[in-house]
Predicted model as a PDB file, atoms N, CA, C, CB and O in Angstrom, pLDDT in the B-factor column:
MODEL        1                                                                  
ATOM      1  N   MET A   1      58.309  16.055  36.603  1.00 44.00           N  
ATOM      2  CA  MET A   1      58.742  16.939  37.653  1.00 44.00           C  
ATOM      3  C   MET A   1      57.328  17.174  38.351  1.00 44.00           C  
ATOM      4  CB  MET A   1      59.537  18.354  37.084  1.00 44.00           C  
ATOM      5  O   MET A   1      56.369  17.637  37.735  1.00 44.00           O  
ATOM      6  N   SER A   2      57.289  16.786  39.790  1.00 59.00           N  
ATOM      7  CA  SER A   2      56.047  17.082  40.441  1.00 59.00           C  
ATOM      8  C   SER A   2      55.831  18.425  40.908  1.00 59.00           C  
ATOM      9  CB  SER A   2      55.887  16.268  41.493  1.00 59.00           C  
ATOM     10  O   SER A   2      54.730  18.903  41.183  1.00 59.00           O  
ATOM     11  N   GLY A   3      57.030  19.052  40.988  1.00 79.00           N  
ATOM     12  CA  GLY A   3      56.776  20.675  41.678  1.00 79.00           C  
ATOM     13  C   GLY A   3      57.020  20.500  43.132  1.00 79.00           C  
ATOM     14  O   GLY A   3      57.667  21.422  43.629  1.00 79.00           O  
ATOM     15  N   LEU A   4      56.716  19.687  43.821  1.00 79.00           N  
ATOM     16  CA  LEU A   4      56.724  19.561  45.071  1.00 79.00           C  
ATOM     17  C   LEU A   4      58.200  19.401  45.815  1.00 79.00           C  
ATOM     18  CB  LEU A   4      55.868  18.503  45.272  1.00 79.00           C  
ATOM     19  O   LEU A   4      59.063  18.665  45.338  1.00 79.00           O  
ATOM     20  N   ASP A   5      58.351  19.969  46.719  1.00 85.00           N  
ATOM     21  CA  ASP A   5      60.033  20.037  47.493  1.00 85.00           C  
ATOM     22  C   ASP A   5      59.746  18.774  48.435  1.00 85.00           C  
ATOM     23  CB  ASP A   5      60.536  21.810  48.650  1.00 85.00           C  
ATOM     24  O   ASP A   5      59.326  18.948  49.579  1.00 85.00           O  
ATOM     25  N   TRP A   6      60.011  17.375  47.864  1.00 85.00           N  
ATOM     26  CA  TRP A   6      59.956  16.328  48.435  1.00 85.00           C  
ATOM     27  C   TRP A   6      60.913  16.419  49.942  1.00 85.00           C  
ATOM     28  CB  TRP A   6      60.356  15.317  47.362  1.00 85.00           C  
ATOM     29  O   TRP A   6      60.526  16.339  51.108  1.00 85.00           O  
ATOM     30  N   PRO A   7      61.927  16.564  49.532  1.00 90.00           N  
ATOM     31  CA  PRO A   7      63.210  16.562  50.529  1.00 90.00           C  
ATOM     32  C   PRO A   7      62.483  17.467  51.944  1.00 90.00           C  
ATOM     33  CB  PRO A   7      64.861  17.552  49.655  1.00 90.00           C  
ATOM     34  O   PRO A   7      62.426  17.166  53.136  1.00 90.00           O  
ATOM     35  N   ALA A   8      62.079  18.451  51.324  1.00 88.00           N  
ATOM     36  CA  ALA A   8      61.460  19.544  52.587  1.00 88.00           C  
ATOM     37  C   ALA A   8      60.296  18.940  53.314  1.00 88.00           C  
ATOM     38  CB  ALA A   8      60.830  21.086  51.953  1.00 88.00           C  
ATOM     39  O   ALA A   8      60.278  18.989  54.544  1.00 88.00           O  
ATOM     40  N   LEU A   9      58.854  18.101  52.318  1.00 86.00           N  
ATOM     41  CA  LEU A   9      58.384  17.784  52.993  1.00 86.00           C  
ATOM     42  C   LEU A   9      58.651  16.267  53.818  1.00 86.00           C  
ATOM     43  CB  LEU A   9      57.526  18.093  52.466  1.00 86.00           C  
ATOM     44  O   LEU A   9      57.887  15.904  54.712  1.00 86.00           O  
ATOM     45  N   MET A  10      59.619  15.602  53.465  1.00 90.00           N  
ATOM     46  CA  MET A  10      60.028  14.453  54.336  1.00 90.00           C  
ATOM     47  C   MET A  10      60.614  14.851  55.586  1.00 90.00           C  
ATOM     48  CB  MET A  10      60.984  13.586  53.667  1.00 90.00           C  
ATOM     49  O   MET A  10      60.472  14.140  56.581  1.00 90.00           O  
ATOM     50  N   ARG A  11      61.275  15.952  55.622  1.00 91.00           N  
ATOM     51  CA  ARG A  11      61.944  16.717  56.869  1.00 91.00           C  
ATOM     52  C   ARG A  11      61.080  16.938  57.790  1.00 91.00           C  
ATOM     53  CB  ARG A  11      62.541  18.020  56.609  1.00 91.00           C  
ATOM     54  O   ARG A  11      61.239  16.596  58.962  1.00 91.00           O  
ATOM     55  N   LEU A  12      59.885  17.649  57.252  1.00 88.00           N  
ATOM     56  CA  LEU A  12      58.965  18.099  58.139  1.00 88.00           C  
ATOM     57  C   LEU A  12      57.848  16.949  58.677  1.00 88.00           C  
ATOM     58  CB  LEU A  12      58.310  19.265  57.443  1.00 88.00           C  
ATOM     59  O   LEU A  12      57.274  17.065  59.760  1.00 88.00           O  
ATOM     60  N   GLY A  13      57.629  15.802  57.733  1.00 91.00           N  
ATOM     61  CA  GLY A  13      56.660  15.074  58.475  1.00 91.00           C  
ATOM     62  C   GLY A  13      57.685  14.120  59.226  1.00 91.00           C  
ATOM     63  O   GLY A  13      57.228  13.745  60.305  1.00 91.00           O  
ATOM     64  N   LEU A  14      59.043  13.595  58.917  1.00 93.00           N  
ATOM     65  CA  LEU A  14      59.705  12.439  59.483  1.00 93.00           C  
ATOM     66  C   LEU A  14      60.445  13.046  60.811  1.00 93.00           C  
ATOM     67  CB  LEU A  14      60.775  11.723  58.354  1.00 93.00           C  
ATOM     68  O   LEU A  14      60.711  12.383  61.814  1.00 93.00           O  
ATOM     69  N   ARG A  15      60.686  14.247  60.647  1.00 94.00           N  
ATOM     70  CA  ARG A  15      61.574  14.806  61.718  1.00 94.00           C  
ATOM     71  C   ARG A  15      60.932  15.794  62.576  1.00 94.00           C  
ATOM     72  CB  ARG A  15      62.762  15.435  61.143  1.00 94.00           C  
ATOM     73  O   ARG A  15      61.018  15.633  63.793  1.00 94.00           O  
ATOM     74  N   GLN A  16      60.217  16.924  62.043  1.00 92.00           N  
ATOM     75  CA  GLN A  16      59.793  17.874  62.844  1.00 92.00           C  
ATOM     76  C   GLN A  16      58.327  17.160  63.508  1.00 92.00           C  
ATOM     77  CB  GLN A  16      59.646  19.320  61.954  1.00 92.00           C  
ATOM     78  O   GLN A  16      58.320  17.082  64.736  1.00 92.00           O  
ATOM     79  N   LEU A  17      57.075  16.632  62.762  1.00 91.00           N  
ATOM     80  CA  LEU A  17      56.278  15.810  63.165  1.00 91.00           C  
ATOM     81  C   LEU A  17      56.547  14.453  63.787  1.00 91.00           C  
ATOM     82  CB  LEU A  17      55.659  15.724  62.299  1.00 91.00           C  
ATOM     83  O   LEU A  17      55.723  13.866  64.488  1.00 91.00           O  
ATOM     84  N   ARG A  18      57.601  14.050  63.524  1.00 94.00           N  
ATOM     85  CA  ARG A  18      57.835  12.400  63.891  1.00 94.00           C  
ATOM     86  C   ARG A  18      56.791  11.344  63.719  1.00 94.00           C  
ATOM     87  CB  ARG A  18      58.142  12.233  65.341  1.00 94.00           C  
ATOM     88  O   ARG A  18      56.323  10.553  64.538  1.00 94.00           O  
ATOM     89  N   LEU A  19      56.473  11.581  62.090  1.00 94.00           N  
ATOM     90  CA  LEU A  19      55.629  10.587  61.796  1.00 94.00           C  
ATOM     91  C   LEU A  19      56.376   9.225  61.357  1.00 94.00           C  
ATOM     92  CB  LEU A  19      54.726  11.102  60.764  1.00 94.00           C  
ATOM     93  O   LEU A  19      57.511   9.181  60.880  1.00 94.00           O  
ATOM     94  N   HIS A  20      55.626   8.244  61.576  1.00 95.00           N  
ATOM     95  CA  HIS A  20      56.678   6.830  61.129  1.00 95.00           C  
ATOM     96  C   HIS A  20      56.277   6.919  59.747  1.00 95.00           C  
ATOM     97  CB  HIS A  20      56.332   5.026  61.898  1.00 95.00           C  
ATOM     98  O   HIS A  20      55.192   7.362  59.368  1.00 95.00           O  
ATOM     99  N   PRO A  21      57.384   6.392  58.866  1.00 95.00           N  
ATOM    100  CA  PRO A  21      57.721   6.507  57.454  1.00 95.00           C  
ATOM    101  C   PRO A  21      56.210   6.043  56.917  1.00 95.00           C  
ATOM    102  CB  PRO A  21      59.148   5.475  56.932  1.00 95.00           C  
ATOM    103  O   PRO A  21      55.692   6.881  56.180  1.00 95.00           O  
ATOM    104  N   ARG A  22      55.405   4.819  57.174  1.00 96.00           N  
ATOM    105  CA  ARG A  22      54.213   4.295  56.737  1.00 96.00           C  
ATOM    106  C   ARG A  22      53.170   5.588  56.855  1.00 96.00           C  
ATOM    107  CB  ARG A  22      53.806   2.950  57.642  1.00 96.00           C  
ATOM    108  O   ARG A  22      52.477   5.904  55.887  1.00 96.00           O  
ATOM    109  N   ASP A  23      53.120   6.237  57.987  1.00 95.00           N  
ATOM    110  CA  ASP A  23      51.882   7.200  58.129  1.00 95.00           C  
ATOM    111  C   ASP A  23      52.281   8.413  57.347  1.00 95.00           C  
ATOM    112  CB  ASP A  23      51.503   7.623  59.730  1.00 95.00           C  
ATOM    113  O   ASP A  23      51.339   8.937  56.752  1.00 95.00           O  
ATOM    114  N   PHE A  24      53.455   8.989  57.202  1.00 94.00           N  
ATOM    115  CA  PHE A  24      54.077   9.753  56.074  1.00 94.00           C  
ATOM    116  C   PHE A  24      53.454   9.768  54.787  1.00 94.00           C  
ATOM    117  CB  PHE A  24      55.330   9.303  55.847  1.00 94.00           C  
ATOM    118  O   PHE A  24      52.927  10.680  54.150  1.00 94.00           O  
ATOM    119  N   TRP A  25      53.668   8.294  54.493  1.00 94.00           N  
ATOM    120  CA  TRP A  25      53.444   7.982  52.849  1.00 94.00           C  
ATOM    121  C   TRP A  25      52.059   7.953  52.834  1.00 94.00           C  
ATOM    122  CB  TRP A  25      54.090   6.495  52.171  1.00 94.00           C  
ATOM    123  O   TRP A  25      51.535   8.057  51.725  1.00 94.00           O  
ATOM    124  N   ALA A  26      51.280   7.827  53.889  1.00 96.00           N  
ATOM    125  CA  ALA A  26      49.789   7.615  53.749  1.00 96.00           C  
ATOM    126  C   ALA A  26      49.104   8.904  53.535  1.00 96.00           C  
ATOM    127  CB  ALA A  26      49.182   6.927  54.990  1.00 96.00           C  
ATOM    128  O   ALA A  26      48.023   8.869  52.948  1.00 96.00           O  
ATOM    129  N   LEU A  27      49.568  10.011  53.918  1.00 92.00           N  
ATOM    130  CA  LEU A  27      48.970  11.219  53.934  1.00 92.00           C  
ATOM    131  C   LEU A  27      49.447  11.820  52.532  1.00 92.00           C  
ATOM    132  CB  LEU A  27      49.364  12.065  55.246  1.00 92.00           C  
ATOM    133  O   LEU A  27      50.420  11.449  51.876  1.00 92.00           O  
ATOM    134  N   THR A  28      48.359  13.032  52.164  1.00 88.00           N  
ATOM    135  CA  THR A  28      48.501  13.842  51.055  1.00 88.00           C  
ATOM    136  C   THR A  28      49.280  15.027  51.246  1.00 88.00           C  
ATOM    137  CB  THR A  28      47.306  14.181  50.592  1.00 88.00           C  
ATOM    138  O   THR A  28      49.398  15.395  52.415  1.00 88.00           O  
ATOM    139  N   PRO A  29      49.768  15.621  50.468  1.00 82.00           N  
ATOM    140  CA  PRO A  29      50.687  17.124  50.788  1.00 82.00           C  
ATOM    141  C   PRO A  29      49.984  18.011  51.518  1.00 82.00           C  
ATOM    142  CB  PRO A  29      51.115  18.021  49.484  1.00 82.00           C  
ATOM    143  O   PRO A  29      50.387  18.674  52.474  1.00 82.00           O  
ATOM    144  N   ALA A  30      48.593  17.990  50.880  1.00 82.00           N  
ATOM    145  CA  ALA A  30      47.718  18.834  51.696  1.00 82.00           C  
ATOM    146  C   ALA A  30      47.397  18.295  53.305  1.00 82.00           C  
ATOM    147  CB  ALA A  30      46.347  18.936  50.858  1.00 82.00           C  
ATOM    148  O   ALA A  30      47.396  19.151  54.190  1.00 82.00           O  
ATOM    149  N   GLU A  31      47.218  17.344  53.538  1.00 88.00           N  
ATOM    150  CA  GLU A  31      47.252  16.776  55.047  1.00 88.00           C  
ATOM    151  C   GLU A  31      48.320  17.271  55.704  1.00 88.00           C  
ATOM    152  CB  GLU A  31      47.346  15.258  55.185  1.00 88.00           C  
ATOM    153  O   GLU A  31      48.191  18.098  56.608  1.00 88.00           O  
ATOM    154  N   LEU A  32      49.767  16.689  55.204  1.00 87.00           N  
ATOM    155  CA  LEU A  32      50.789  16.881  55.762  1.00 87.00           C  
ATOM    156  C   LEU A  32      51.145  18.583  55.974  1.00 87.00           C  
ATOM    157  CB  LEU A  32      51.708  16.081  54.992  1.00 87.00           C  
ATOM    158  O   LEU A  32      51.968  19.013  56.783  1.00 87.00           O  
ATOM    159  N   LEU A  33      50.529  19.200  55.283  1.00 82.00           N  
ATOM    160  CA  LEU A  33      50.937  20.891  55.565  1.00 82.00           C  
ATOM    161  C   LEU A  33      49.835  21.472  56.737  1.00 82.00           C  
ATOM    162  CB  LEU A  33      50.705  21.995  53.867  1.00 82.00           C  
ATOM    163  O   LEU A  33      50.061  22.282  57.636  1.00 82.00           O  
ATOM    164  N   LEU A  34      48.551  20.761  56.398  1.00 85.00           N  
ATOM    165  CA  LEU A  34      47.534  21.213  57.563  1.00 85.00           C  
ATOM    166  C   LEU A  34      47.860  20.726  58.988  1.00 85.00           C  
ATOM    167  CB  LEU A  34      46.075  20.667  57.252  1.00 85.00           C  
ATOM    168  O   LEU A  34      47.594  21.465  59.936  1.00 85.00           O  
ATOM    169  N   MET A  35      48.480  19.397  59.206  1.00 88.00           N  
ATOM    170  CA  MET A  35      49.192  18.726  60.374  1.00 88.00           C  
ATOM    171  C   MET A  35      50.398  19.585  60.758  1.00 88.00           C  
ATOM    172  CB  MET A  35      49.678  17.221  60.001  1.00 88.00           C  
ATOM    173  O   MET A  35      50.999  19.305  61.795  1.00 88.00           O  
ATOM    174  N   ALA A  36      50.744  20.479  60.094  1.00 87.00           N  
ATOM    175  CA  ALA A  36      52.038  21.351  60.198  1.00 87.00           C  
ATOM    176  C   ALA A  36      51.732  22.924  60.610  1.00 87.00           C  
ATOM    177  CB  ALA A  36      52.824  21.325  58.692  1.00 87.00           C  
ATOM    178  O   ALA A  36      52.480  23.811  61.022  1.00 87.00           O  
ATOM    179  N   GLY A  37      50.428  22.896  60.347  1.00 85.00           N  
ATOM    180  CA  GLY A  37      50.231  24.130  60.563  1.00 85.00           C  
ATOM    181  C   GLY A  37      50.309  25.433  59.779  1.00 85.00           C  
ATOM    182  O   GLY A  37      50.031  26.544  60.231  1.00 85.00           O  
ATOM    183  N   LEU A  38      50.793  25.108  58.334  1.00 80.00           N  
ATOM    184  CA  LEU A  38      50.968  25.727  57.354  1.00 80.00           C  
ATOM    185  C   LEU A  38      50.292  26.067  56.170  1.00 80.00           C  
ATOM    186  CB  LEU A  38      51.666  25.389  57.159  1.00 80.00           C  
ATOM    187  O   LEU A  38      50.627  26.863  55.293  1.00 80.00           O  
ATOM    188  N   GLU A  39      49.174  25.271  56.274  1.00 66.00           N  
ATOM    189  CA  GLU A  39      48.090  25.502  54.999  1.00 66.00           C  
ATOM    190  C   GLU A  39      46.855  26.351  55.698  1.00 66.00           C  
ATOM    191  CB  GLU A  39      47.416  23.814  54.268  1.00 66.00           C  
ATOM    192  O   GLU A  39      46.268  25.749  56.597  1.00 66.00           O  
ATOM    193  N   ALA A  40      46.494  27.403  55.449  1.00 59.00           N  
ATOM    194  CA  ALA A  40      45.312  28.325  55.870  1.00 59.00           C  
ATOM    195  C   ALA A  40      44.326  27.578  55.688  1.00 59.00           C  
ATOM    196  CB  ALA A  40      45.089  29.620  55.165  1.00 59.00           C  
ATOM    197  O   ALA A  40      44.458  27.054  54.582  1.00 59.00           O  
ATOM    198  N   GLY A  41      43.303  27.211  56.239  1.00 60.00           N  
ATOM    199  CA  GLY A  41      42.154  26.571  56.352  1.00 60.00           C  
ATOM    200  C   GLY A  41      41.244  27.917  55.367  1.00 60.00           C  
ATOM    201  O   GLY A  41      41.577  29.063  55.064  1.00 60.00           O  
ATOM    202  N   SER A  42      39.963  27.082  55.085  1.00 67.00           N  
ATOM    203  CA  SER A  42      38.991  27.948  54.538  1.00 67.00           C  
ATOM    204  C   SER A  42      37.937  28.777  55.765  1.00 67.00           C  
ATOM    205  CB  SER A  42      38.124  26.960  53.500  1.00 67.00           C  
ATOM    206  O   SER A  42      37.157  29.689  55.492  1.00 67.00           O  
ATOM    207  N   GLY A  43      38.122  28.289  56.900  1.00 70.00           N  
ATOM    208  CA  GLY A  43      37.159  28.983  58.001  1.00 70.00           C  
ATOM    209  C   GLY A  43      36.058  27.943  58.261  1.00 70.00           C  
ATOM    210  O   GLY A  43      35.934  26.878  57.655  1.00 70.00           O  
ATOM    211  N   PRO A  44      35.229  28.434  59.310  1.00 77.00           N  
ATOM    212  CA  PRO A  44      34.277  27.687  59.365  1.00 77.00           C  
ATOM    213  C   PRO A  44      33.316  27.308  58.380  1.00 77.00           C  
ATOM    214  CB  PRO A  44      33.814  28.045  60.137  1.00 77.00           C  
ATOM    215  O   PRO A  44      33.213  28.091  57.436  1.00 77.00           O  
ATOM    216  N   LEU A  45      32.668  26.407  58.372  1.00 81.00           N  
ATOM    217  CA  LEU A  45      31.223  26.366  57.495  1.00 81.00           C  
ATOM    218  C   LEU A  45      30.231  27.085  57.714  1.00 81.00           C  
ATOM    219  CB  LEU A  45      30.575  25.262  57.509  1.00 81.00           C  
ATOM    220  O   LEU A  45      29.171  26.497  57.926  1.00 81.00           O  
ATOM    221  N   THR A  46      30.244  28.321  57.731  1.00 89.00           N  
ATOM    222  CA  THR A  46      28.897  29.356  57.635  1.00 89.00           C  
ATOM    223  C   THR A  46      27.497  28.880  57.021  1.00 89.00           C  
ATOM    224  CB  THR A  46      29.285  30.604  56.696  1.00 89.00           C  
ATOM    225  O   THR A  46      27.506  28.055  56.107  1.00 89.00           O  
ATOM    226  N   ARG A  47      26.516  29.300  57.425  1.00 92.00           N  
ATOM    227  CA  ARG A  47      25.178  29.201  56.698  1.00 92.00           C  
ATOM    228  C   ARG A  47      25.455  29.681  55.150  1.00 92.00           C  
ATOM    229  CB  ARG A  47      23.976  30.209  57.480  1.00 92.00           C  
ATOM    230  O   ARG A  47      25.093  29.048  54.159  1.00 92.00           O  
ATOM    231  N   ASP A  48      26.056  30.732  55.144  1.00 91.00           N  
ATOM    232  CA  ASP A  48      26.257  31.303  53.490  1.00 91.00           C  
ATOM    233  C   ASP A  48      27.025  30.456  52.701  1.00 91.00           C  
ATOM    234  CB  ASP A  48      27.034  32.735  53.333  1.00 91.00           C  
ATOM    235  O   ASP A  48      26.728  30.084  51.566  1.00 91.00           O  
ATOM    236  N   ARG A  49      28.056  30.150  53.351  1.00 86.00           N  
ATOM    237  CA  ARG A  49      29.076  29.231  52.619  1.00 86.00           C  
ATOM    238  C   ARG A  49      28.396  27.749  52.225  1.00 86.00           C  
ATOM    239  CB  ARG A  49      30.444  28.986  53.661  1.00 86.00           C  
ATOM    240  O   ARG A  49      28.639  27.154  51.176  1.00 86.00           O  
ATOM    241  N   LEU A  50      27.468  27.261  53.309  1.00 89.00           N  
ATOM    242  CA  LEU A  50      26.752  26.100  53.032  1.00 89.00           C  
ATOM    243  C   LEU A  50      25.632  26.337  51.576  1.00 89.00           C  
ATOM    244  CB  LEU A  50      25.928  25.738  54.519  1.00 89.00           C  
ATOM    245  O   LEU A  50      25.410  25.589  50.624  1.00 89.00           O  
ATOM    246  N   ASN A  51      25.219  27.382  51.838  1.00 91.00           N  
ATOM    247  CA  ASN A  51      24.075  27.778  50.881  1.00 91.00           C  
ATOM    248  C   ASN A  51      24.982  27.784  49.381  1.00 91.00           C  
ATOM    249  CB  ASN A  51      23.278  29.505  51.362  1.00 91.00           C  
ATOM    250  O   ASN A  51      24.414  27.324  48.390  1.00 91.00           O  
ATOM    251  N   ASP A  52      26.208  28.244  49.266  1.00 90.00           N  
ATOM    252  CA  ASP A  52      27.150  28.521  48.163  1.00 90.00           C  
ATOM    253  C   ASP A  52      27.385  27.491  47.873  1.00 90.00           C  
ATOM    254  CB  ASP A  52      28.265  29.227  48.295  1.00 90.00           C  
ATOM    255  O   ASP A  52      27.244  27.351  46.658  1.00 90.00           O  
ATOM    256  N   LEU A  53      27.838  26.209  48.595  1.00 85.00           N  
ATOM    257  CA  LEU A  53      28.213  24.823  48.289  1.00 85.00           C  
ATOM    258  C   LEU A  53      26.858  24.028  47.548  1.00 85.00           C  
ATOM    259  CB  LEU A  53      28.701  24.062  49.785  1.00 85.00           C  
ATOM    260  O   LEU A  53      26.827  23.280  46.570  1.00 85.00           O  
ATOM    261  N   ALA A  54      25.723  24.542  48.482  1.00 90.00           N  
ATOM    262  CA  ALA A  54      24.781  23.456  48.053  1.00 90.00           C  
ATOM    263  C   ALA A  54      24.252  23.861  46.392  1.00 90.00           C  
ATOM    264  CB  ALA A  54      23.379  23.400  49.265  1.00 90.00           C  
ATOM    265  O   ALA A  54      23.893  23.061  45.528  1.00 90.00           O  
ATOM    266  N   ALA A  55      24.332  25.180  46.303  1.00 91.00           N  
ATOM    267  CA  ALA A  55      24.036  25.793  44.846  1.00 91.00           C  
ATOM    268  C   ALA A  55      24.808  25.502  44.045  1.00 91.00           C  
ATOM    269  CB  ALA A  55      23.983  27.092  44.676  1.00 91.00           C  
ATOM    270  O   ALA A  55      24.250  25.311  42.965  1.00 91.00           O  
ATOM    271  N   ARG A  56      26.388  25.293  44.000  1.00 89.00           N  
ATOM    272  CA  ARG A  56      27.057  24.711  43.275  1.00 89.00           C  
ATOM    273  C   ARG A  56      27.310  23.380  42.763  1.00 89.00           C  
ATOM    274  CB  ARG A  56      27.690  25.008  43.574  1.00 89.00           C  
ATOM    275  O   ARG A  56      27.835  22.924  41.747  1.00 89.00           O  
ATOM    276  N   TYR A  57      26.539  22.712  44.228  1.00 87.00           N  
ATOM    277  CA  TYR A  57      26.735  21.190  43.744  1.00 87.00           C  
ATOM    278  C   TYR A  57      25.606  20.673  44.808  1.00 87.00           C  
ATOM    279  CB  TYR A  57      28.546  20.408  43.954  1.00 87.00           C  
ATOM    280  O   TYR A  57      25.676  20.284  45.974  1.00 87.00           O  
ATOM    281  N   PRO A  58      24.259  20.890  43.644  1.00 88.00           N  
ATOM    282  CA  PRO A  58      23.184  20.306  44.293  1.00 88.00           C  
ATOM    283  C   PRO A  58      23.264  18.888  44.199  1.00 88.00           C  
ATOM    284  CB  PRO A  58      21.960  20.771  43.797  1.00 88.00           C  
ATOM    285  O   PRO A  58      24.070  18.219  43.552  1.00 88.00           O  
ATOM    286  N   ASP A  59      22.138  18.439  45.074  1.00 86.00           N  
ATOM    287  CA  ASP A  59      21.739  16.895  45.192  1.00 86.00           C  
ATOM    288  C   ASP A  59      20.769  16.673  44.184  1.00 86.00           C  
ATOM    289  CB  ASP A  59      21.115  16.438  46.624  1.00 86.00           C  
ATOM    290  O   ASP A  59      19.684  17.237  44.321  1.00 86.00           O  
ATOM    291  N   THR A  60      20.969  15.938  43.178  1.00 79.00           N  
ATOM    292  CA  THR A  60      20.393  15.576  42.051  1.00 79.00           C  
ATOM    293  C   THR A  60      20.680  14.399  41.577  1.00 79.00           C  
ATOM    294  CB  THR A  60      20.584  16.356  41.211  1.00 79.00           C  
ATOM    295  O   THR A  60      21.839  14.022  41.403  1.00 79.00           O  
ATOM    296  N   PRO A  61      19.349  13.498  41.247  1.00 74.00           N  
ATOM    297  CA  PRO A  61      20.003  12.119  40.650  1.00 74.00           C  
ATOM    298  C   PRO A  61      20.556  12.126  39.336  1.00 74.00           C  
ATOM    299  CB  PRO A  61      19.017  11.024  40.573  1.00 74.00           C  
ATOM    300  O   PRO A  61      20.201  12.920  38.465  1.00 74.00           O  
ATOM    301  N   LYS A  62      21.417  11.253  39.191  1.00 70.00           N  
ATOM    302  CA  LYS A  62      21.955  11.128  37.901  1.00 70.00           C  
ATOM    303  C   LYS A  62      21.636   9.849  37.062  1.00 70.00           C  
ATOM    304  CB  LYS A  62      23.335  11.245  38.046  1.00 70.00           C  
ATOM    305  O   LYS A  62      22.044   8.703  37.255  1.00 70.00           O  
ATOM    306  N   GLY A  63      20.817  10.315  36.095  1.00 68.00           N  
ATOM    307  CA  GLY A  63      20.129   9.151  35.149  1.00 68.00           C  
ATOM    308  C   GLY A  63      18.922   8.840  35.925  1.00 68.00           C  
ATOM    309  O   GLY A  63      18.466   9.313  36.966  1.00 68.00           O  
ATOM    310  N   PRO A  64      18.467   7.762  35.000  1.00 67.00           N  
ATOM    311  CA  PRO A  64      16.855   7.160  35.551  1.00 67.00           C  
ATOM    312  C   PRO A  64      16.973   6.452  36.729  1.00 67.00           C  
ATOM    313  CB  PRO A  64      16.062   6.056  34.521  1.00 67.00           C  
ATOM    314  O   PRO A  64      17.826   5.568  36.812  1.00 67.00           O  
ATOM    315  N   THR A  65      15.952   6.812  38.017  1.00 64.00           N  
ATOM    316  CA  THR A  65      15.635   6.175  38.980  1.00 64.00           C  
ATOM    317  C   THR A  65      15.275   4.774  38.851  1.00 64.00           C  
ATOM    318  CB  THR A  65      14.815   6.796  39.472  1.00 64.00           C  
ATOM    319  O   THR A  65      14.650   4.616  37.802  1.00 64.00           O  
ATOM    320  N   HIS A  66      15.413   3.756  39.465  1.00 62.00           N  
ATOM    321  CA  HIS A  66      14.947   2.452  39.625  1.00 62.00           C  
ATOM    322  C   HIS A  66      14.273   2.284  40.852  1.00 62.00           C  
ATOM    323  CB  HIS A  66      15.963   1.532  39.519  1.00 62.00           C  
ATOM    324  O   HIS A  66      14.960   1.741  41.718  1.00 62.00           O  
ATOM    325  N   ASP A  67      13.192   2.576  41.157  1.00 63.00           N  
ATOM    326  CA  ASP A  67      12.476   2.483  42.473  1.00 63.00           C  
ATOM    327  C   ASP A  67      11.846   1.260  42.526  1.00 63.00           C  
ATOM    328  CB  ASP A  67      11.474   3.554  42.717  1.00 63.00           C  
ATOM    329  O   ASP A  67      11.481   0.678  41.504  1.00 63.00           O  
ATOM    330  N   ASN A  68      11.681   0.801  43.695  1.00 64.00           N  
ATOM    331  CA  ASN A  68      11.306  -0.660  43.744  1.00 64.00           C  
ATOM    332  C   ASN A  68      10.016  -0.276  44.126  1.00 64.00           C  
ATOM    333  CB  ASN A  68      12.128  -1.745  44.747  1.00 64.00           C  
ATOM    334  O   ASN A  68       9.689   0.910  44.157  1.00 64.00           O  
ATOM    335  N   ALA A  69       9.069  -1.421  44.494  1.00 61.00           N  
ATOM    336  CA  ALA A  69       7.469  -1.445  45.070  1.00 61.00           C  
ATOM    337  C   ALA A  69       7.785  -0.358  46.032  1.00 61.00           C  
ATOM    338  CB  ALA A  69       6.767  -3.049  45.885  1.00 61.00           C  
ATOM    339  O   ALA A  69       7.108   0.659  45.887  1.00 61.00           O  
ATOM    340  N   LEU A  70       8.674  -0.354  46.990  1.00 64.00           N  
ATOM    341  CA  LEU A  70       8.288   0.213  48.238  1.00 64.00           C  
ATOM    342  C   LEU A  70       8.881   1.773  48.130  1.00 64.00           C  
ATOM    343  CB  LEU A  70       8.919  -0.715  49.553  1.00 64.00           C  
ATOM    344  O   LEU A  70       9.112   2.465  49.122  1.00 64.00           O  
ATOM    345  N   GLY A  71       9.081   2.194  46.771  1.00 59.00           N  
ATOM    346  CA  GLY A  71       9.501   3.368  46.371  1.00 59.00           C  
ATOM    347  C   GLY A  71      10.878   3.851  47.198  1.00 59.00           C  
ATOM    348  O   GLY A  71      11.080   4.972  47.665  1.00 59.00           O  
ATOM    349  N   ILE A  72      11.769   2.684  47.247  1.00 61.00           N  
ATOM    350  CA  ILE A  72      13.406   2.979  48.027  1.00 61.00           C  
ATOM    351  C   ILE A  72      13.978   2.994  46.682  1.00 61.00           C  
ATOM    352  CB  ILE A  72      14.267   1.594  49.282  1.00 61.00           C  
ATOM    353  O   ILE A  72      15.186   3.173  46.526  1.00 61.00           O  
TER     354      ILE A  72                                                      
ENDMDL                                                                          
END                                                                             
């Protein structure tokens, strides 16, 4: 069991938002709720939040690098 109320999500997408079935099924539940205005967003990306994300997910190479003669 998925834990999602699919009949309610289908009513929301197909009836209230008037999505075409192919568009409805292409969405994730999170995207559907966001379109309906039901999902609280995390707010704007502030400098502090960006710094927190950069600290949690640093841009570091994974594994050995194979630079070519140009250093690329």
